[in-house]
N, C-alpha and C positions, 0 to 999 in steps of 0.2 A: 717432241722437244725440238726447238729450232736452234741451229748453230750458225754462226756467222764467221766467215773466214775471208782473208785477203789473199787472192791468188792472181798470178799474171794472166793477162788476156790471152785466150786461146783462139786460134784460127779455126773457123768452121769451113769444112770442105763443101764446096758448092756442087750442084748437080748440073751437068752439061746437057744441052739439048742434043748433043751428039748421041746421047743414050736413047733417043726416041726410036722405038721399034714397035712392031705389032707382035702379039703373042701367038704361040702355036697352040691351038685348041687342045684341051685335055691332056697336055703334057707338062710336067714339072721339070724345069731345067736343072741340070746338075750344078752349074755355076750360077751366080747371082744374076737375076734378070730384073732390071729396073725399067719399068715402062711408064713413060710420062705422056699422058694424053694431051691433046691440044687444049687451048684455053677453054674451049667449049666442046666437051665430049658428049655426044648424044647417043643414048642407047635406044634402039628401036624395039618397041614392045607392042602388045596387041590389045591394049585397053585405052579408052578415052575417058579421062577425068580431068579435074582442074589442073592437076600436075602433069597429066599425060595427054595434053592437047596435041592433036595431029599424030597420035600414036607414037610419040616420043617422050622421053623423060629427061629433063635437064638435070645433069649430075655434076656440073662444074669440072674442075680439074681432077683427074684420077691418076694416082701413082700406084703402080702394081709391083709387088716384089714378093714372090712366093717363098723366098729364103727366110723371111721373117717368121715362118711357122716352124723353123727348126729349133727355136729356143724352147727350153722347158722351164721357163720362169714361173709358170703356173700350170696347174693340171685342170683340164676341162672335162666335165662329165658329158658334154655334148659330142655328137659325131663331128668329125673334122669338117670345117666349112669347105675344104677343098673337094669334098664329095657331094656338096649341095647341088641340087638340080634347079634351085630357084634362079630366076633371072637377076634379081637383086636380093641380097641378104646383108643385114647389118646386125652384128652381135655386140651388145654393150655389156661388158663384164665388170662387175663390181667386186673387188677383193680387199675387204678391210683387214687390218692387221690381226684382229682378235675375234673375227666373226666369219661365218660361212660365206662363200662366194655365191653370188646370184647373177642371173643372166636375163637381159631383155633382148628379144630377137624380133626384128622387123623383116618381113619377107614380101617379095612381089613376084607373082606370076601373071595371072590375068587380073588380079586385084591384090590390094594390100592386106596383110594380116599382122597381128602383133601378139607375142606370147611372152609370159614371164615365168622363169624357172627359178626355183628356190629350194632350200633345205629347211625343213622344220627343225626347231631347236631340239637337240638331243638325238637326232637321227642322221643317218647317212644316206637316206633315200631322197632322190630328187623329185620334186613335185612341179607341176606346171599349171598355169591357168591362162585363159585368153584375156587380153587386155580389153577394156571397155570398148564395145563395138561402135559407140557413138563418137569416139574420138576421130577427128579428121587427120588421118595419117598423111594425106597429101601435104597438108600444112606443116606437120611435124617434119616430114622429109625435106621440104623446102627450107625450113629453118636449119636443119642439119647441113644441107648443102651450102647455105649462106655462111656457115661457120667452117667451111672447108674440110668436112669430115673425111673426104676421100683423098685429100692431098696433104694433111698435116704430117710433119715428120715425127719421129719418135722423140720423146722429151729429152733423152740423154744426148741428142744431137743438136739441141738448140744453143744458140749463142746468147748466153744469159749474163754477160758482164754488166755490172752496174757501177759506173765510174763517177767519182767526184774529183774535182780539181782544186788543189791548194795553191793559189797564186803566190803565196809567200815562200813556199818551198819548191814551187814548180814541179810538184809531184801529182800523179794520178793515183787515186785509191780505188781499188777494185773490191767491192763488197759482194759476197755471195751468201746465199741461204741454203742450209741443208736441214732436212728433217729426217729423224730416225724412224718414225713410224707414222701411221695414218691410214689412208685408203688409196689404193692404186686402182686404176681403171684401164681396161683393155678394149680396143676396138678391133674387131675382125670384120672384114667386108668382102663381098663378092659383087662385082658389077659386070655382067656378061662373063667374059673370061679373065677379068682382072681381079686379083686377090691381094690382100695385104693385112698385116696385123701390126699394131703399134700400141704404146701405153704411156700413161701419164700418172704421176702420183701427187696427191694433194695440189691439184691445179689451181684451186682458188687462192691458196696461200702464196703460191709462186707468182700467180698473175698479179696479185696486189704488190708483191715485192719488186717484180720486174714489169712495170706497166708498159715499157717500151717493146716488150716481146708479145706481139699480137697473137702468136700461136697459143700461148698459155691462156689468154683470154678466150680465144676461140674454143679451146677444149673445155674450159670452165663453163662456157655457155652450153656446150654439148652435154655436159654432166647435168646441168639444170633442166635441159629439155627432157632427158630420159627420166630424171627424178619426177618431173611433173607428169610424165606419161604413166608412171606406175603408182602415182599417189592415189590413195583410196579416200 
């Protein structure tokens, strides 16, 4: 159900480049650590493919914040990504309001692999299957990077005001959309020693309502990429 309300414009706190730091390997900070990679962050790896030319992988901007894993807004059946030994790992978690959660996981060590985790109806057992080996994960990964998968903010931090101006009354009207149910999606990632988790709910609807907010459209595109990846 969609609800529309009129609220005053809220200021979005920005991220300063003064926060740029390098992480300490294998240690989780007690206080919040926000790491912003340079505009082009390159992870050195040991394979050569279309995406990994010259033994590097282009990953775009990477924002790391291990404190995002303290939230318990959903329960995962997978081992914490903070314990992952993969060089790159992306977990796409689908959490519908009235259905079981499922997980699509992309990993890279010497080569890419993709796995789908799901619950069978009526059971509490988690099953898994390999995603079609003929799929070009290099291309999938490039599309995810082009939609800023490693640098998108959490949805609740977006500046989503939609304003109309009435010249007769000299007033600005702020329209907002709220949805009570639907599907929420979580991204968890590891790139080298950079980790973060963030979420979006009903991104397609919000992207249509707020066309000026490119982050919503980016995430809606990410959802479609993962749906196509697991489509049989």
